[in-house]
C-alpha positions in Angstrom: 124.7 46.2 13.1 128.6 45.5 12.6 129.0 41.7 12.1 131.6 40.5 14.6 134.5 42.6 15.9 137.7 41.8 14.1 139.7 40.5 17.4 136.8 38.1 18.0 137.7 35.5 15.5 136.2 33.7 18.9 135.8 30.4 20.7 132.5 30.3 19.5 132.7 31.2 15.9 132.5 27.6 14.3 129.5 26.3 16.1 127.7 29.8 15.9 127.9 29.6 12.2 126.6 26.2 12.3 123.8 27.4 14.3 123.1 30.0 12.6 123.2 28.3 9.5 120.3 25.8 10.7 118.6 28.5 12.3 118.4 30.6 9.0 117.7 27.5 7.0 114.9 26.6 9.2 111.4 27.4 7.5 113.1 30.4 6.0 111.8 30.8 2.1 113.1 32.8 -0.7 110.8 35.9 0.4 111.1 37.2 3.8 108.2 36.3 5.7 106.4 38.3 8.5 107.4 37.8 12.0 106.3 34.3 13.2 106.9 31.8 15.9 104.9 28.4 16.6 101.8 28.5 18.7 102.7 28.6 22.3 101.3 24.9 22.7 104.2 23.9 20.5 106.8 25.8 22.3 108.6 24.4 25.5 108.6 26.5 28.8 112.1 27.3 28.5 111.6 28.8 24.7 108.8 30.9 25.8 110.8 32.4 28.5 114.0 32.6 26.3 111.6 34.8 23.4 110.7 37.1 26.4 114.2 37.4 27.8 115.6 37.7 24.3 113.2 40.3 23.0 114.2 42.7 26.0 118.0 42.0 25.7 117.9 42.5 21.6 116.1 45.5 22.4 118.3 47.0 25.0 120.9 46.1 22.9 119.8 48.1 20.2 119.0 50.9 22.6 122.7 50.9 23.4 121.7 49.9 26.9 124.3 47.1 27.3 124.9 46.8 31.0 122.1 44.2 31.5 123.0 42.4 28.6 126.7 42.4 29.7 126.0 41.2 32.7 124.1 38.3 31.6 127.3 37.4 29.2 129.1 34.1 30.4 132.8 34.7 31.0 133.5 33.0 27.3 131.1 35.6 25.5 132.6 38.5 27.6 136.1 37.2 26.5 135.2 37.7 22.8 134.4 41.3 23.3 137.3 42.1 26.0 135.5 45.2 27.8 131.9 46.5 28.1 133.6 49.6 26.8 134.7 47.8 23.5 131.5 46.2 23.6 129.6 49.6 23.7 131.9 51.1 21.2 130.9 48.0 18.8 127.3 48.3 18.9 127.4 52.4 18.6 129.4 51.8 15.2 126.8 49.5 13.9 124.0 51.9 15.0 126.2 54.9 13.2 126.5 52.4 10.0 123.0 50.9 9.8 120.8 53.0 11.6 117.9 52.0 14.0 115.9 48.6 13.2 113.2 49.2 10.6 111.5 45.8 10.3 111.6 42.7 12.1 111.6 39.8 9.4 111.2 37.0 11.8 111.9 35.9 15.3 112.3 32.2 16.2 113.3 29.7 19.2 115.0 26.3 19.3 116.7 24.3 21.7 120.0 22.4 21.1 121.3 20.6 23.9 121.1 22.3 27.1 121.1 25.7 25.1 118.0 27.5 24.1 118.3 30.1 21.4 116.5 33.4 20.3 116.9 34.8 16.7 115.6 37.7 15.6 116.2 38.7 12.1 115.5 42.3 10.9 116.5 45.4 8.5 117.7 48.7 9.3 117.2 51.8 8.3 120.1 52.7 6.5 120.5 49.7 4.8 116.9 47.8 4.3 118.1 45.3 1.6 120.3 43.6 4.3 118.9 41.2 6.9 120.6 41.1 9.9 120.1 37.9 12.7 121.1 38.4 16.3 121.6 35.1 17.9 121.4 34.8 22.0 122.1 31.4 23.2 120.7 30.8 26.9 122.0 28.2 29.4 119.7 28.8 32.4 119.9 32.7 32.5 123.2 33.4 31.5 123.8 34.2 27.8 126.4 31.6 26.3 126.4 32.5 22.7 126.0 35.8 21.2 126.6 36.6 17.5 125.2 38.9 14.6 125.5 37.1 10.9 124.1 38.6 7.7 121.3 36.3 6.8 120.0 37.8 3.6 120.8 40.3 0.8 117.6 41.4 -0.7 119.5 43.6 -3.2 118.7 43.3 -7.1 122.2 43.4 -7.7 123.7 40.4 -9.8 126.3 38.3 -7.8 128.3 37.9 -10.6 128.3 38.9 -14.4 129.5 37.0 -17.2 131.7 39.0 -19.7 
């Protein structure tokens, strides 16, 4: 997956970190839950559309079919990556390092102001102990937020050892 590229210390990094924190903490217990979404009756029409569109765009992202996602990016999101060539290189690097998606841990949608978000958390073949969250924020049909963050490390290794 590769977190954000080094050159994208980005315009939206702080807001994205806050949104990711809220999204990842909402309804997320100590153990990974199977993919779940609220019943359709409890989600807005915009969130239902976002779920479908988010799944499609993330699927294309994982398959390195990036033209549609790039075309949906707002100018601000494109600026984080520079060029489609740089974005494609980032994705190919993530695929080489982490491999294909192995397990969807959770999907969720939520709304903050005018932006509707799709978050897909997944583990990947070459690092199944790590859960990465891909976040797409939509304002209308345009992707106005795009980010990837490490959501959870499920390895058994201790964080720190006492001497």
